[in-house]
C-alpha positions in Angstrom: 0.0 0.0 0.0 1.3 3.4 -0.9 2.3 5.8 1.9 0.3 8.9 1.1 2.3 11.2 3.4 5.5 10.0 1.8 4.1 10.7 -1.7 3.0 14.2 -0.7 6.4 14.9 0.8 8.2 13.5 -2.2 6.0 15.6 -4.6 6.6 18.7 -2.5 10.4 18.2 -2.4 10.3 17.5 -6.2 8.4 20.7 -6.8 11.0 22.6 -4.8 13.8 21.1 -6.8 12.0 21.9 -10.0 11.4 25.5 -9.0 15.0 26.0 -7.9 16.2 24.5 -11.3 13.9 27.0 -13.0 15.1 29.9 -10.9 18.7 29.1 -11.5 18.2 28.7 -15.2 19.9 25.2 -15.1 18.0 24.1 -18.2 20.4 26.3 -20.1 23.2 23.8 -19.3 21.7 21.4 -21.8 20.7 24.2 -24.2 17.0 23.7 -23.6 15.3 26.9 -24.7 11.7 25.7 -24.6 9.0 26.2 -22.0 10.6 25.8 -18.6 7.6 26.7 -16.5 6.6 23.0 -16.3 9.8 22.0 -14.6 8.2 22.2 -11.1 5.3 20.0 -12.2 7.6 17.3 -13.8 9.9 17.4 -10.8 6.9 17.0 -8.4 5.8 13.9 -10.3 9.4 12.5 -10.2 9.6 13.2 -6.5 6.3 11.3 -5.9 7.6 8.4 -8.0 10.8 8.4 -6.1 9.0 8.3 -2.8 7.0 5.3 -4.0 10.1 3.2 -4.7 10.6 0.1 -2.5 12.8 0.1 0.6 15.5 -1.7 -1.4 16.0 1.6 -3.3 16.4 3.8 -0.2 19.8 5.0 -1.5 18.0 6.4 -4.5 15.7 8.4 -2.3 18.7 9.7 -0.3 20.3 10.8 -3.5 17.1 12.7 -4.4 17.2 14.5 -1.0 20.9 15.3 -1.5 20.0 16.8 -4.8 17.3 19.1 -3.3 19.7 20.1 -0.5 22.4 20.9 -3.1 20.1 23.0 -5.1 19.1 25.0 -2.0 22.7 25.6 -1.2 23.5 26.7 -4.8 20.5 29.0 -4.8 21.7 30.7 -1.6 25.3 31.0 -2.9 24.1 32.6 -6.2 21.9 35.1 -4.4 24.2 36.1 -1.5 27.8 35.9 -2.8 29.7 37.5 -5.7 29.7 34.2 -7.6 28.1 35.6 -10.7 30.6 38.5 -10.9 33.4 36.1 -10.6 32.0 33.9 -13.4 31.2 36.8 -15.7 34.5 38.7 -15.7 36.6 36.1 -17.6 33.9 35.6 -20.2 34.0 39.2 -21.4 36.2 40.1 -24.3 35.9 43.7 -25.2 38.1 45.4 -27.7 38.1 48.8 -29.4 36.5 48.7 -32.8 38.6 49.2 -35.9 37.9 49.0 -39.7 36.9 45.5 -40.8 35.5 43.7 -43.9 32.1 43.2 -42.2 30.2 43.2 -38.9 28.7 39.9 -37.8 25.8 39.9 -35.4 25.5 36.6 -33.7 22.0 35.1 -33.7 19.5 35.3 -30.8 15.9 34.4 -30.6 13.2 36.3 -32.3 9.7 36.2 -30.8 6.7 34.7 -32.5 5.3 38.2 -33.3 8.6 38.9 -35.2 9.9 41.3 -32.6 13.4 40.6 -31.3 14.1 39.6 -27.7 16.1 42.1 -25.7 19.3 40.2 -26.4 18.6 40.1 -30.1 17.8 43.8 -30.3 20.9 44.8 -28.3 23.2 42.7 -30.5 21.6 44.1 -33.7 21.8 47.6 -32.5 25.5 47.2 -31.7 26.0 45.9 -35.3 24.1 48.9 -36.7 26.1 51.3 -34.6 29.4 49.8 -35.9 28.2 50.2 -39.4 26.9 53.8 -38.8 30.3 54.7 -37.3 32.0 53.6 -40.5 33.9 50.6 -39.2 32.4 48.4 -41.9 30.0 48.7 -44.8 28.6 45.2 -44.7 26.3 43.7 -42.0 26.1 39.9 -41.7 23.4 38.1 -39.7 22.5 34.5 -39.2 19.2 32.8 -38.9 18.1 30.1 -36.5 16.2 27.1 -37.9 12.4 26.8 -37.6 10.4 27.2 -35.5 12.3 30.3 -34.5 11.2 33.4 -36.4 13.5 35.0 -38.9 15.9 37.9 -38.0 16.2 39.3 -41.5 12.9 41.3 -41.7 13.5 43.2 -38.5 17.1 43.9 -39.6 16.0 45.3 -42.9 13.5 47.6 -41.1 16.2 48.9 -38.8 18.6 49.5 -41.6 15.9 51.5 -43.4 14.9 53.4 -40.3 18.5 54.4 -39.6 19.1 55.2 -43.3 22.2 53.0 -43.4 23.6 52.2 -46.8 25.0 48.8 -45.9 25.0 45.5 -47.7 23.0 42.9 -45.7 24.2 39.3 -45.9 22.3 36.4 -44.3 23.9 33.0 -43.5 22.3 29.9 -42.0 20.3 28.3 -40.7 22.7 27.8 -37.8 22.2 25.9 -34.5 25.1 27.1 -32.5 28.2 29.4 -32.4 30.3 26.8 -34.1 27.9 26.7 -37.1 28.1 30.5 -37.3 31.9 30.5 -37.3 32.1 27.9 -40.0 29.4 29.6 -42.2 31.0 33.1 -41.8 34.5 31.8 -42.4 33.4 30.1 -45.6 31.7 33.2 -46.8 34.7 35.4 -46.0 37.0 33.0 -47.7 34.9 33.0 -50.9 35.0 36.8 -50.9 38.6 37.2 -49.9 37.8 38.9 -46.6 39.7 38.6 -43.4 38.6 40.8 -40.5 35.3 40.6 -38.7 33.7 42.7 -36.0 31.7 40.5 -33.7 28.6 41.8 -32.0 27.2 39.5 -29.3 26.3 39.5 -25.6 29.3 40.3 -23.3 29.2 37.0 -21.5 29.2 35.2 -24.9 32.0 37.2 -26.4 35.0 35.1 -25.3 33.6 31.8 -26.7 32.4 33.6 -29.9 35.7 35.3 -30.6 37.6 32.1 -29.9 35.3 30.1 -32.3 35.8 32.6 -35.1 39.5 32.8 -34.6 39.7 29.0 -34.7 38.2 29.2 -38.2 41.1 31.6 -39.3 39.4 34.9 -39.1 40.9 38.1 -37.6 38.4 38.9 -34.9 37.6 42.2 -33.2 35.2 41.6 -30.3 32.9 44.5 -29.7 30.0 43.1 -27.6 26.6 44.7 -27.2 25.1 46.3 -24.1 23.8 43.6 -21.7 20.1 44.3 -21.3 19.1 41.2 -19.4 20.9 42.0 -16.1 23.3 44.5 -14.6 26.7 43.1 -15.6 29.5 42.8 -14.5 28.9 44.0 -10.9 25.5 42.3 -10.4 24.4 44.6 -7.6 20.9 43.1 -7.5 20.1 39.6 -6.3 17.5 39.2 -9.0 20.1 39.9 -11.6 22.4 37.2 -10.1 19.6 34.7 -10.2 18.7 35.6 -13.8 22.3 35.4 -15.0 23.6 32.3 -13.4 22.2 29.8 -15.8 23.6 31.7 -18.8 27.0 32.1 -17.2 27.2 28.5 -16.3 26.2 27.6 -19.9 29.1 29.7 -21.2 31.6 28.0 -19.0 30.3 24.6 -19.9 30.3 25.7 -23.6 34.0 26.7 -23.4 34.8 23.3 -22.0 32.8 21.5 -24.6 34.2 23.5 -27.5 37.7 22.9 -26.3 37.1 19.1 -26.0 35.6 19.1 -29.6 38.6 21.0 -30.9 36.5 24.0 -31.9 38.6 26.4 -30.0 42.2 26.3 -28.6 45.7 26.3 -29.8 45.2 23.4 -32.3 41.6 23.7 -33.5 40.0 21.3 -35.9 39.6 22.5 -39.5 36.5 24.5 -40.2 
């Protein structure tokens, strides 16, 4: 017979774990960008199932409790320590702009109503500003695959609104920064170009620059304004909570790209 109090306790602890996972943005670690609001529900079901396991699997229940405790500790560390500032600083690569063959704006999500997200808008505006300042006369963007909305229509509107006489080049579809680096490097090679100005989010700039350099390009990293949180100081706890998942994703991405040979001293051919 099922122990109802144990099931309720397991479901409650699971829901707590799911909410903490949601708050910390840990789904970013596996590059899951879908609907994360159901994480507490799924975790509550998992917690109830775990509570219903037979006594022989008590070690499994203890592991579940340890996971919940670990998430609580991590949540407190993120909120009340300078962890995010320490994680963010080495990820930022910011250089003075100089003349280049083109500006490349790294892709970010576009909403279903065709308006850009804050990150996409900030990156694009940085690219437009670099063109307007005369650092390049060509603007390159990349498109994500369906079901994500296209970036090009909004980009053309902004070019027209700012009356910028720039050639717009679209590459893709791409799924990650490595795809972007390969596509842009191929296009640059075909046209005999060499130097690219990279416009992306500050915390993404180190991995992006390293990826493009690994493909043989001369990179100038000029990241956009960070609109999602107050970086690099993170004075507000809500900013630390919002940024942690993205920062952890970048550090994991650096390790993964290094293991795959996509960045580093001896990168794989692009």
